[in-house]
TORKOL-4160 file (C-alpha; in steps of 0.2 Angstrom, whole numbers, padded with zeros to 4 digits, m for minus):
325
<pt num="1" X="0000" Y="0000" Z="0000"/>
<pt num="2" X="0007" Y="0017" Z="m0005"/>
<pt num="3" X="0007" Y="0033" Z="0006"/>
<pt num="4" X="0003" Y="0049" Z="m0003"/>
<pt num="5" X="0003" Y="0067" Z="0002"/>
<pt num="6" X="m0009" Y="0080" Z="m0005"/>
<pt num="7" X="m0005" Y="0098" Z="m0002"/>
<pt num="8" X="m0021" Y="0108" Z="m0004"/>
<pt num="9" X="m0031" Y="0092" Z="m0002"/>
<pt num="10" X="m0046" Y="0101" Z="0005"/>
<pt num="11" X="m0048" Y="0110" Z="m0011"/>
<pt num="12" X="m0060" Y="0105" Z="m0025"/>
<pt num="13" X="m0048" Y="0095" Z="m0035"/>
<pt num="14" X="m0037" Y="0089" Z="m0020"/>
<pt num="15" X="m0052" Y="0082" Z="m0011"/>
<pt num="16" X="m0058" Y="0072" Z="m0026"/>
<pt num="17" X="m0040" Y="0066" Z="m0029"/>
<pt num="18" X="m0040" Y="0061" Z="m0011"/>
<pt num="19" X="m0055" Y="0050" Z="m0013"/>
<pt num="20" X="m0049" Y="0042" Z="m0028"/>
<pt num="21" X="m0032" Y="0037" Z="m0019"/>
<pt num="22" X="m0042" Y="0031" Z="m0004"/>
<pt num="23" X="m0052" Y="0020" Z="m0015"/>
<pt num="24" X="m0036" Y="0012" Z="m0022"/>
<pt num="25" X="m0031" Y="0007" Z="m0004"/>
<pt num="26" X="m0018" Y="0021" Z="m0002"/>
<pt num="27" X="m0014" Y="0029" Z="0014"/>
<pt num="28" X="m0016" Y="0048" Z="0012"/>
<pt num="29" X="m0010" Y="0063" Z="0021"/>
<pt num="30" X="m0018" Y="0080" Z="0018"/>
<pt num="31" X="m0011" Y="0097" Z="0022"/>
<pt num="32" X="m0021" Y="0112" Z="0020"/>
<pt num="33" X="m0023" Y="0129" Z="0029"/>
<pt num="34" X="m0042" Y="0130" Z="0024"/>
<pt num="35" X="m0039" Y="0147" Z="0017"/>
<pt num="36" X="m0048" Y="0142" Z="0001"/>
<pt num="37" X="m0050" Y="0124" Z="0004"/>
<pt num="38" X="m0065" Y="0118" Z="0014"/>
<pt num="39" X="m0065" Y="0104" Z="0028"/>
<pt num="40" X="m0083" Y="0100" Z="0022"/>
<pt num="41" X="m0074" Y="0092" Z="0006"/>
<pt num="42" X="m0065" Y="0080" Z="0017"/>
<pt num="43" X="m0077" Y="0076" Z="0031"/>
<pt num="44" X="m0086" Y="0061" Z="0022"/>
<pt num="45" X="m0069" Y="0054" Z="0018"/>
<pt num="46" X="m0062" Y="0057" Z="0036"/>
<pt num="47" X="m0077" Y="0047" Z="0043"/>
<pt num="48" X="m0076" Y="0033" Z="0031"/>
<pt num="49" X="m0057" Y="0030" Z="0030"/>
<pt num="50" X="m0045" Y="0027" Z="0044"/>
<pt num="51" X="m0030" Y="0028" Z="0033"/>
<pt num="52" X="m0034" Y="0047" Z="0029"/>
<pt num="53" X="m0024" Y="0060" Z="0040"/>
<pt num="54" X="m0028" Y="0078" Z="0040"/>
<pt num="55" X="m0016" Y="0092" Z="0045"/>
<pt num="56" X="m0023" Y="0110" Z="0046"/>
<pt num="57" X="m0007" Y="0120" Z="0042"/>
<pt num="58" X="0001" Y="0131" Z="0029"/>
<pt num="59" X="0013" Y="0125" Z="0016"/>
<pt num="60" X="0021" Y="0142" Z="0018"/>
<pt num="61" X="0028" Y="0135" Z="0034"/>
<pt num="62" X="0044" Y="0125" Z="0031"/>
<pt num="63" X="0042" Y="0115" Z="0047"/>
<pt num="64" X="0024" Y="0111" Z="0044"/>
<pt num="65" X="0028" Y="0105" Z="0026"/>
<pt num="66" X="0043" Y="0095" Z="0031"/>
<pt num="67" X="0033" Y="0086" Z="0044"/>
<pt num="68" X="0019" Y="0082" Z="0031"/>
<pt num="69" X="0033" Y="0075" Z="0019"/>
<pt num="70" X="0038" Y="0062" Z="0032"/>
<pt num="71" X="0037" Y="0044" Z="0026"/>
<pt num="72" X="0027" Y="0047" Z="0010"/>
<pt num="73" X="0031" Y="0039" Z="m0007"/>
<pt num="74" X="0021" Y="0051" Z="m0018"/>
<pt num="75" X="0017" Y="0070" Z="m0017"/>
<pt num="76" X="0003" Y="0078" Z="m0026"/>
<pt num="77" X="0007" Y="0097" Z="m0025"/>
<pt num="78" X="m0010" Y="0105" Z="m0028"/>
<pt num="79" X="m0009" Y="0119" Z="m0015"/>
<pt num="80" X="m0009" Y="0136" Z="m0023"/>
<pt num="81" X="m0019" Y="0153" Z="m0024"/>
<pt num="82" X="m0034" Y="0149" Z="m0034"/>
<pt num="83" X="m0046" Y="0159" Z="m0045"/>
<pt num="84" X="m0046" Y="0174" Z="m0055"/>
<pt num="85" X="m0054" Y="0185" Z="m0041"/>
<pt num="86" X="m0042" Y="0180" Z="m0028"/>
<pt num="87" X="m0027" Y="0183" Z="m0039"/>
<pt num="88" X="m0033" Y="0200" Z="m0044"/>
<pt num="89" X="m0037" Y="0205" Z="m0026"/>
<pt num="90" X="m0022" Y="0198" Z="m0018"/>
<pt num="91" X="m0006" Y="0196" Z="m0029"/>
<pt num="92" X="0006" Y="0196" Z="m0014"/>
<pt num="93" X="m0002" Y="0180" Z="m0007"/>
<pt num="94" X="m0003" Y="0173" Z="m0025"/>
<pt num="95" X="0016" Y="0174" Z="m0027"/>
<pt num="96" X="0021" Y="0169" Z="m0009"/>
<pt num="97" X="0010" Y="0154" Z="m0009"/>
<pt num="98" X="0015" Y="0148" Z="m0026"/>
<pt num="99" X="0034" Y="0149" Z="m0027"/>
<pt num="100" X="0044" Y="0147" Z="m0011"/>
<pt num="101" X="0034" Y="0132" Z="m0004"/>
<pt num="102" X="0036" Y="0123" Z="m0021"/>
<pt num="103" X="0055" Y="0126" Z="m0020"/>
<pt num="104" X="0056" Y="0119" Z="m0003"/>
<pt num="105" X="0045" Y="0104" Z="m0007"/>
<pt num="106" X="0055" Y="0099" Z="m0022"/>
<pt num="107" X="0071" Y="0101" Z="m0013"/>
<pt num="108" X="0065" Y="0089" Z="0001"/>
<pt num="109" X="0057" Y="0077" Z="m0011"/>
<pt num="110" X="0073" Y="0076" Z="m0021"/>
<pt num="111" X="0082" Y="0071" Z="m0005"/>
<pt num="112" X="0069" Y="0058" Z="m0001"/>
<pt num="113" X="0067" Y="0052" Z="m0019"/>
<pt num="114" X="0049" Y="0055" Z="m0018"/>
<pt num="115" X="0038" Y="0055" Z="m0034"/>
<pt num="116" X="0030" Y="0072" Z="m0037"/>
<pt num="117" X="0015" Y="0078" Z="m0047"/>
<pt num="118" X="0015" Y="0097" Z="m0049"/>
<pt num="119" X="m0002" Y="0105" Z="m0053"/>
<pt num="120" X="0000" Y="0119" Z="m0065"/>
<pt num="121" X="m0012" Y="0129" Z="m0075"/>
<pt num="122" X="m0017" Y="0135" Z="m0092"/>
<pt num="123" X="m0013" Y="0153" Z="m0086"/>
<pt num="124" X="0005" Y="0150" Z="m0089"/>
<pt num="125" X="0002" Y="0152" Z="m0108"/>
<pt num="126" X="m0003" Y="0170" Z="m0105"/>
<pt num="127" X="m0009" Y="0178" Z="m0120"/>
<pt num="128" X="m0002" Y="0166" Z="m0133"/>
<pt num="129" X="m0011" Y="0169" Z="m0149"/>
<pt num="130" X="m0012" Y="0151" Z="m0155"/>
<pt num="131" X="m0030" Y="0144" Z="m0156"/>
<pt num="132" X="m0024" Y="0128" Z="m0148"/>
<pt num="133" X="m0011" Y="0128" Z="m0135"/>
<pt num="134" X="0002" Y="0114" Z="m0134"/>
<pt num="135" X="0015" Y="0111" Z="m0120"/>
<pt num="136" X="0030" Y="0117" Z="m0131"/>
<pt num="137" X="0022" Y="0134" Z="m0136"/>
<pt num="138" X="0029" Y="0150" Z="m0130"/>
<pt num="139" X="0023" Y="0159" Z="m0114"/>
<pt num="140" X="0016" Y="0176" Z="m0118"/>
<pt num="141" X="0013" Y="0184" Z="m0101"/>
<pt num="142" X="0007" Y="0202" Z="m0100"/>
<pt num="143" X="0016" Y="0216" Z="m0091"/>
<pt num="144" X="0021" Y="0216" Z="m0073"/>
<pt num="145" X="0010" Y="0231" Z="m0070"/>
<pt num="146" X="m0005" Y="0220" Z="m0073"/>
<pt num="147" X="m0008" Y="0209" Z="m0057"/>
<pt num="148" X="m0018" Y="0196" Z="m0067"/>
<pt num="149" X="m0001" Y="0189" Z="m0074"/>
<pt num="150" X="0006" Y="0186" Z="m0057"/>
<pt num="151" X="m0002" Y="0169" Z="m0056"/>
<pt num="152" X="0003" Y="0162" Z="m0073"/>
<pt num="153" X="0021" Y="0169" Z="m0070"/>
<pt num="154" X="0022" Y="0161" Z="m0052"/>
<pt num="155" X="0016" Y="0144" Z="m0059"/>
<pt num="156" X="0028" Y="0145" Z="m0073"/>
<pt num="157" X="0042" Y="0147" Z="m0061"/>
<pt num="158" X="0036" Y="0132" Z="m0052"/>
<pt num="159" X="0037" Y="0122" Z="m0068"/>
<pt num="160" X="0055" Y="0129" Z="m0071"/>
<pt num="161" X="0060" Y="0123" Z="m0054"/>
<pt num="162" X="0052" Y="0106" Z="m0056"/>
<pt num="163" X="0060" Y="0103" Z="m0072"/>
<pt num="164" X="0077" Y="0109" Z="m0065"/>
<pt num="165" X="0076" Y="0096" Z="m0051"/>
<pt num="166" X="0071" Y="0083" Z="m0063"/>
<pt num="167" X="0086" Y="0086" Z="m0074"/>
<pt num="168" X="0099" Y="0090" Z="m0060"/>
<pt num="169" X="0093" Y="0078" Z="m0047"/>
<pt num="170" X="0083" Y="0065" Z="m0057"/>
<pt num="171" X="0068" Y="0069" Z="m0047"/>
<pt num="172" X="0053" Y="0059" Z="m0054"/>
<pt num="173" X="0041" Y="0074" Z="m0057"/>
<pt num="174" X="0026" Y="0076" Z="m0068"/>
<pt num="175" X="0018" Y="0093" Z="m0072"/>
<pt num="176" X="m0001" Y="0094" Z="m0076"/>
<pt num="177" X="m0007" Y="0110" Z="m0083"/>
<pt num="178" X="m0026" Y="0111" Z="m0079"/>
<pt num="179" X="m0039" Y="0119" Z="m0090"/>
<pt num="180" X="m0055" Y="0123" Z="m0081"/>
<pt num="181" X="m0059" Y="0108" Z="m0070"/>
<pt num="182" X="m0077" Y="0107" Z="m0064"/>
<pt num="183" X="m0089" Y="0096" Z="m0056"/>
<pt num="184" X="m0101" Y="0094" Z="m0041"/>
<pt num="185" X="m0095" Y="0102" Z="m0024"/>
<pt num="186" X="m0086" Y="0116" Z="m0033"/>
<pt num="187" X="m0090" Y="0134" Z="m0026"/>
<pt num="188" X="m0090" Y="0150" Z="m0036"/>
<pt num="189" X="m0082" Y="0161" Z="m0023"/>
<pt num="190" X="m0066" Y="0164" Z="m0033"/>
<pt num="191" X="m0073" Y="0167" Z="m0050"/>
<pt num="192" X="m0076" Y="0149" Z="m0056"/>
<pt num="193" X="m0089" Y="0152" Z="m0070"/>
<pt num="194" X="m0100" Y="0136" Z="m0070"/>
<pt num="195" X="m0104" Y="0136" Z="m0052"/>
<pt num="196" X="m0107" Y="0155" Z="m0052"/>
<pt num="197" X="m0119" Y="0153" Z="m0067"/>
<pt num="198" X="m0128" Y="0138" Z="m0060"/>
<pt num="199" X="m0130" Y="0146" Z="m0042"/>
<pt num="200" X="m0137" Y="0162" Z="m0050"/>
<pt num="201" X="m0149" Y="0153" Z="m0061"/>
<pt num="202" X="m0156" Y="0142" Z="m0047"/>
<pt num="203" X="m0158" Y="0158" Z="m0037"/>
<pt num="204" X="m0169" Y="0165" Z="m0051"/>
<pt num="205" X="m0157" Y="0178" Z="m0055"/>
<pt num="206" X="m0150" Y="0184" Z="m0071"/>
<pt num="207" X="m0133" Y="0178" Z="m0076"/>
<pt num="208" X="m0119" Y="0190" Z="m0076"/>
<pt num="209" X="m0107" Y="0188" Z="m0091"/>
<pt num="210" X="m0091" Y="0198" Z="m0092"/>
<pt num="211" X="m0086" Y="0209" Z="m0107"/>
<pt num="212" X="m0094" Y="0203" Z="m0123"/>
<pt num="213" X="m0096" Y="0185" Z="m0118"/>
<pt num="214" X="m0086" Y="0179" Z="m0134"/>
<pt num="215" X="m0072" Y="0172" Z="m0123"/>
<pt num="216" X="m0069" Y="0154" Z="m0127"/>
<pt num="217" X="m0066" Y="0141" Z="m0113"/>
<pt num="218" X="m0065" Y="0122" Z="m0112"/>
<pt num="219" X="m0071" Y="0112" Z="m0097"/>
<pt num="220" X="m0067" Y="0094" Z="m0090"/>
<pt num="221" X="m0075" Y="0084" Z="m0076"/>
<pt num="222" X="m0065" Y="0083" Z="m0060"/>
<pt num="223" X="m0067" Y="0064" Z="m0060"/>
<pt num="224" X="m0059" Y="0062" Z="m0077"/>
<pt num="225" X="m0045" Y="0074" Z="m0073"/>
<pt num="226" X="m0041" Y="0064" Z="m0057"/>
<pt num="227" X="m0041" Y="0048" Z="m0068"/>
<pt num="228" X="m0028" Y="0056" Z="m0079"/>
<pt num="229" X="m0017" Y="0062" Z="m0065"/>
<pt num="230" X="m0016" Y="0045" Z="m0058"/>
<pt num="231" X="m0013" Y="0037" Z="m0075"/>
<pt num="232" X="0001" Y="0049" Z="m0078"/>
<pt num="233" X="0009" Y="0045" Z="m0061"/>
<pt num="234" X="0009" Y="0027" Z="m0066"/>
<pt num="235" X="0018" Y="0031" Z="m0082"/>
<pt num="236" X="0037" Y="0032" Z="m0081"/>
<pt num="237" X="0038" Y="0040" Z="m0098"/>
<pt num="238" X="0028" Y="0055" Z="m0091"/>
<pt num="239" X="0043" Y="0059" Z="m0079"/>
<pt num="240" X="0050" Y="0076" Z="m0083"/>
<pt num="241" X="0036" Y="0081" Z="m0094"/>
<pt num="242" X="0022" Y="0094" Z="m0094"/>
<pt num="243" X="0005" Y="0088" Z="m0099"/>
<pt num="244" X="m0011" Y="0098" Z="m0103"/>
<pt num="245" X="m0026" Y="0091" Z="m0094"/>
<pt num="246" X="m0043" Y="0096" Z="m0098"/>
<pt num="247" X="m0057" Y="0096" Z="m0110"/>
<pt num="248" X="m0054" Y="0101" Z="m0128"/>
<pt num="249" X="m0071" Y="0106" Z="m0134"/>
<pt num="250" X="m0073" Y="0125" Z="m0132"/>
<pt num="251" X="m0088" Y="0136" Z="m0129"/>
<pt num="252" X="m0091" Y="0155" Z="m0128"/>
<pt num="253" X="m0096" Y="0162" Z="m0111"/>
<pt num="254" X="m0112" Y="0169" Z="m0119"/>
<pt num="255" X="m0116" Y="0151" Z="m0126"/>
<pt num="256" X="m0112" Y="0144" Z="m0109"/>
<pt num="257" X="m0124" Y="0156" Z="m0100"/>
<pt num="258" X="m0138" Y="0152" Z="m0113"/>
<pt num="259" X="m0136" Y="0134" Z="m0110"/>
<pt num="260" X="m0137" Y="0135" Z="m0091"/>
<pt num="261" X="m0152" Y="0147" Z="m0093"/>
<pt num="262" X="m0161" Y="0134" Z="m0105"/>
<pt num="263" X="m0158" Y="0120" Z="m0093"/>
<pt num="264" X="m0164" Y="0129" Z="m0077"/>
<pt num="265" X="m0175" Y="0144" Z="m0081"/>
<pt num="266" X="m0178" Y="0150" Z="m0099"/>
<pt num="267" X="m0186" Y="0166" Z="m0092"/>
<pt num="268" X="m0169" Y="0172" Z="m0086"/>
<pt num="269" X="m0158" Y="0185" Z="m0096"/>
<pt num="270" X="m0140" Y="0189" Z="m0097"/>
<pt num="271" X="m0132" Y="0205" Z="m0090"/>
<pt num="272" X="m0116" Y="0210" Z="m0098"/>
<pt num="273" X="m0103" Y="0218" Z="m0086"/>
<pt num="274" X="m0086" Y="0226" Z="m0090"/>
<pt num="275" X="m0071" Y="0217" Z="m0083"/>
<pt num="276" X="m0065" Y="0233" Z="m0075"/>
<pt num="277" X="m0081" Y="0234" Z="m0065"/>
<pt num="278" X="m0077" Y="0217" Z="m0057"/>
<pt num="279" X="m0058" Y="0215" Z="m0056"/>
<pt num="280" X="m0052" Y="0233" Z="m0057"/>
<pt num="281" X="m0045" Y="0245" Z="m0071"/>
<pt num="282" X="m0029" Y="0235" Z="m0074"/>
<pt num="283" X="m0037" Y="0218" Z="m0078"/>
<pt num="284" X="m0033" Y="0209" Z="m0094"/>
<pt num="285" X="m0041" Y="0193" Z="m0100"/>
<pt num="286" X="m0037" Y="0179" Z="m0113"/>
<pt num="287" X="m0050" Y="0177" Z="m0127"/>
<pt num="288" X="m0047" Y="0159" Z="m0131"/>
<pt num="289" X="m0040" Y="0144" Z="m0121"/>
<pt num="290" X="m0040" Y="0127" Z="m0129"/>
<pt num="291" X="m0028" Y="0113" Z="m0125"/>
<pt num="292" X="m0019" Y="0102" Z="m0137"/>
<pt num="293" X="m0021" Y="0085" Z="m0128"/>
<pt num="294" X="m0011" Y="0074" Z="m0140"/>
<pt num="295" X="0004" Y="0072" Z="m0128"/>
<pt num="296" X="m0008" Y="0067" Z="m0114"/>
<pt num="297" X="m0017" Y="0054" Z="m0126"/>
<pt num="298" X="0000" Y="0047" Z="m0132"/>
<pt num="299" X="0006" Y="0044" Z="m0114"/>
<pt num="300" X="m0010" Y="0037" Z="m0106"/>
<pt num="301" X="m0021" Y="0033" Z="m0120"/>
<pt num="302" X="m0035" Y="0043" Z="m0112"/>
<pt num="303" X="m0042" Y="0060" Z="m0110"/>
<pt num="304" X="m0057" Y="0069" Z="m0102"/>
<pt num="305" X="m0072" Y="0065" Z="m0114"/>
<pt num="306" X="m0088" Y="0069" Z="m0105"/>
<pt num="307" X="m0098" Y="0082" Z="m0114"/>
<pt num="308" X="m0102" Y="0099" Z="m0107"/>
<pt num="309" X="m0121" Y="0094" Z="m0106"/>
<pt num="310" X="m0117" Y="0079" Z="m0096"/>
<pt num="311" X="m0106" Y="0089" Z="m0084"/>
<pt num="312" X="m0119" Y="0103" Z="m0082"/>
<pt num="313" X="m0133" Y="0091" Z="m0079"/>
<pt num="314" X="m0124" Y="0082" Z="m0065"/>
<pt num="315" X="m0119" Y="0099" Z="m0057"/>
<pt num="316" X="m0136" Y="0106" Z="m0058"/>
<pt num="317" X="m0144" Y="0090" Z="m0051"/>
<pt num="318" X="m0131" Y="0090" Z="m0037"/>
<pt num="319" X="m0135" Y="0108" Z="m0032"/>
<pt num="320" X="m0153" Y="0106" Z="m0033"/>
<pt num="321" X="m0153" Y="0091" Z="m0021"/>
<pt num="322" X="m0144" Y="0102" Z="m0008"/>
<pt num="323" X="m0157" Y="0116" Z="m0011"/>
<pt num="324" X="m0171" Y="0104" Z="m0007"/>
<pt num="325" X="m0163" Y="0098" Z="0009"/>
């Protein structure tokens, strides 16, 4: 039986990964300071599995992180500042959370020869003009005067660090760049668009779409993303590589809002709001964000494939059930 550590394991993706590892018979330790993660995500697992250990602590503390790394075989490093709203409002926290703890973790893992999965993000591509993004594409980040790019830049540094440790210290590390991971139990507190739209519609309120609504995004179900993570970690050929992980069927935010309205309450309308009104005058966005999944498929012969309609129907059903209780 393996022993895994999940940093940020009380978050949306982390708690789902935790459940999947426990189902496989793994012993799992979670470290999370609950600043954005929620203990509610772990409570069902804590009551069901004796082999789950939870530490409420910050990975920005070297001592706490070092304690959490003891005796584990595999590290899933998911702890990070999350969501466009948080990044725009607190760039200092974004940078501090994303860089220094990752460097400490990689150094400690290299000494112990632990396997590492590093969760990264499509944000590292920045404003790359390509219609589909592949892992070897250039990063095109905006100016440092725009706090939006602090997140992508800090995660890019994490990737550079991880690849440096892989090259210099033969650290078995896999980097996953996530593209809009969604599913039941996700909250919209930090700008996540699908839970935000569904919550509004279920409350009988018009949906708020930023800018002109023609931004394109892709969505993947968290269960399929977790499945891909686990398969990558079982694939030696993935060591030292970056892999896009997400859905590859894009939709505009206007069309997404229209789809949610049609499924919940066709009488609702869409209100269009300028980005600057929500995130400040210096905010910038990316118009199109679509991953090339050919590397992922070549390594694990799998990719997220659930349709957006299937994903939305499940999330709506889940949220409606909680409103009825």
